[in-house]
C-alpha positions as CSV (number, residue, x, y, z in Angstrom):
1,M,-71.6,28.9,-30.3
2,P,-71.0,28.3,-26.6
3,R,-69.8,31.5,-24.2
4,K,-66.0,31.5,-23.1
5,K,-65.8,32.3,-19.4
6,V,-63.8,35.3,-19.1
7,K,-61.5,35.4,-15.7
8,R,-61.9,38.1,-13.7
9,K,-58.8,39.4,-11.9
10,H,-59.0,40.6,-8.4
11,S,-58.6,44.2,-7.8
12,T,-55.5,45.2,-5.2
13,F,-58.2,46.4,-2.9
14,E,-59.7,42.6,-2.7
15,I,-56.5,41.2,-2.5
16,I,-55.4,43.1,0.4
17,G,-58.8,42.6,2.1
18,L,-58.4,38.7,2.0
19,A,-54.9,38.9,3.3
20,A,-55.9,41.3,6.2
21,I,-59.0,39.1,6.9
22,G,-56.6,36.0,7.0
23,I,-54.2,37.6,9.2
24,F,-56.9,38.8,11.5
25,V,-57.7,35.0,11.6
26,V,-54.5,33.7,12.0
27,G,-54.2,36.5,15.2
28,I,-57.0,35.3,16.7
29,I,-56.4,31.4,17.0
30,W,-52.6,32.4,18.3
31,L,-54.4,34.6,20.7
32,A,-56.8,31.9,21.6
33,F,-54.3,29.3,21.9
34,F,-50.7,30.7,22.6
35,T,-51.4,33.5,24.9
36,G,-51.1,32.4,28.6
37,Q,-54.6,30.9,28.0
38,P,-54.5,28.3,30.9
39,Q,-54.4,24.5,30.8
40,T,-56.6,22.5,32.9
41,Q,-54.7,21.1,36.2
42,S,-53.4,17.4,35.8
43,Q,-54.6,15.7,39.0
44,T,-51.2,14.0,39.1
45,P,-48.1,16.9,38.8
46,T,-45.2,16.5,37.1
47,T,-42.0,15.3,39.2
48,T,-38.8,16.0,37.9
49,S,-35.0,15.9,39.1
50,K,-33.8,18.5,36.9
51,L,-31.8,21.3,38.0
52,A,-33.8,24.5,37.8
53,P,-32.5,27.0,35.4
54,D,-30.5,29.9,37.5
55,F,-32.0,33.4,36.8
56,T,-31.6,36.9,38.2
57,L,-34.4,39.3,37.8
58,T,-35.5,42.5,39.8
59,D,-38.4,42.5,41.5
60,V,-41.0,45.3,41.9
61,D,-39.7,47.0,45.0
62,G,-36.0,47.3,42.8
63,K,-34.5,44.1,45.1
64,T,-32.4,41.7,43.2
65,F,-33.7,38.1,43.1
66,R,-31.2,35.5,42.0
67,L,-32.2,31.6,42.0
68,S,-28.7,30.3,42.9
69,D,-29.0,32.6,46.3
70,Q,-31.9,30.7,47.5
71,Q,-29.5,27.7,47.8
72,G,-30.8,25.9,51.2
73,K,-34.5,26.9,50.6
74,V,-37.4,25.5,49.1
75,V,-38.9,27.9,46.6
76,V,-42.1,27.9,44.6
77,V,-42.1,30.1,41.5
78,E,-45.8,30.9,39.6
79,F,-45.2,31.9,36.2
80,M,-48.8,34.3,36.3
81,Q,-50.4,37.1,34.5
82,T,-52.5,40.0,36.6
83,T,-55.0,39.3,33.6
84,C,-55.3,35.7,33.4
85,E,-58.5,34.5,35.5
86,Y,-57.4,31.1,35.8
87,C,-54.3,33.0,38.1
88,K,-56.9,34.9,39.9
89,E,-59.2,31.7,40.9
90,Q,-56.2,29.7,42.4
91,E,-55.1,32.9,44.5
92,P,-56.8,31.3,47.8
93,R,-54.6,28.0,47.5
94,M,-51.6,30.2,46.7
95,R,-52.3,32.6,49.8
96,E,-53.0,29.2,52.0
97,L,-49.7,28.1,51.0
98,R,-48.3,31.4,51.9
99,S,-50.0,31.0,55.6
100,R,-49.0,27.3,56.2
101,F,-45.2,28.0,55.2
102,S,-44.4,31.6,55.6
103,S,-40.9,32.5,56.1
104,Q,-39.9,28.4,55.2
105,V,-40.7,29.2,51.7
106,V,-39.5,31.9,49.2
107,M,-42.6,32.6,47.2
108,V,-42.1,34.4,43.9
109,M,-44.5,35.1,41.1
110,I,-43.0,36.1,37.6
111,S,-45.5,37.8,35.4
112,L,-45.3,36.9,31.4
113,N,-47.6,40.0,30.8
114,P,-45.5,42.5,29.1
115,G,-48.9,45.0,29.8
116,D,-48.1,44.2,33.7
117,T,-45.9,47.2,34.7
118,E,-44.3,46.9,38.0
119,E,-47.0,49.6,39.5
120,I,-49.9,46.9,38.2
121,L,-47.8,44.1,39.4
122,R,-47.1,45.7,42.8
123,Q,-50.7,46.3,43.7
124,Y,-51.8,42.8,42.3
125,R,-49.2,41.6,44.9
126,D,-50.1,43.9,47.5
127,Q,-54.3,43.4,47.2
128,N,-53.7,39.4,46.3
129,L,-50.7,37.8,47.5
130,V,-48.9,39.5,50.3
131,G,-46.0,38.1,51.3
132,W,-44.8,37.3,47.4
133,M,-41.8,38.3,45.6
134,A,-43.5,40.0,42.3
135,I,-40.9,40.2,39.1
136,R,-42.2,41.1,35.5
137,D,-40.1,38.0,33.2
138,T,-37.6,40.9,31.5
139,S,-35.2,37.9,30.6
140,G,-37.2,35.3,28.7
141,V,-36.8,33.0,32.4
142,S,-40.4,31.4,31.1
143,K,-38.6,30.0,27.8
144,A,-35.8,28.6,30.3
145,Y,-38.8,26.8,32.0
146,N,-40.5,26.1,28.8
147,V,-43.5,27.5,30.3
148,Q,-46.2,27.0,27.7
149,G,-49.1,28.9,29.6
150,T,-50.4,30.5,32.9
151,P,-50.5,29.8,35.6
152,T,-47.7,27.6,35.8
153,I,-46.3,26.7,39.4
154,F,-42.8,24.9,39.8
155,I,-41.6,23.8,43.1
156,I,-37.9,23.7,43.9
157,D,-36.0,22.0,46.5
158,R,-33.5,23.1,49.1
159,N,-30.5,22.4,46.2
160,G,-32.1,23.9,43.2
161,Y,-33.8,20.9,41.7
162,I,-37.2,21.3,40.3
163,S,-39.2,18.5,42.3
164,Y,-42.7,19.5,41.0
165,Q,-44.4,21.0,38.4
166,H,-48.3,22.0,38.2
167,V,-49.4,23.3,34.4
168,G,-52.6,25.1,34.7
169,F,-55.6,26.2,37.2
170,T,-55.1,24.6,40.8
171,D,-58.1,23.9,41.8
172,A,-59.8,23.3,45.5
173,D,-59.0,19.4,45.0
174,S,-55.5,19.7,44.0
175,A,-54.9,22.2,46.6
176,P,-54.0,19.4,49.5
177,A,-51.4,18.1,46.9
178,L,-49.8,21.0,46.1
179,I,-49.5,21.9,50.0
180,S,-48.3,18.4,50.9
181,E,-45.4,18.1,48.3
182,V,-44.1,21.5,49.9
183,S,-44.2,20.1,53.4
184,G,-42.8,17.2,52.2
185,L,-39.6,19.4,51.2
186,V,-39.6,21.9,53.9
């Protein structure tokens, strides 16, 4: 007589263990793909004529920054994180941009990392990007700009319109385009 296969019931411990492994795997995938991982810089930046969403945030020095108050000025906004390796690697290009345009352009870095405290962000700015305003995204500005990863740069013209958007790492080859774009708006 053939033996009947007995279905084994899984213990509560086994079920919880499998669920924990599943959650862990989903968490790793989420971290790898959706938490500020840079995208490769497109060699052709996006050109738009969309009005930049207005926002008001306080910088790490306690000063209020309102985008609409910058009317008549070119504004460069970099969405970044102090822990983003690509953000760090493109700093020489950001410093060059600052040195070329100094007071002609308002330069703002907005950190998307909740772990970037005001002190961490202030130190980062003072060591790496002197002259930039350093701001934490405390009100979801990145969502209004549909930022998908860091670094992402928006160049906003004197009338408050997004003229260019650079998504991902700005390498030495694409830096001249960035400088040229800002130069054409100043």
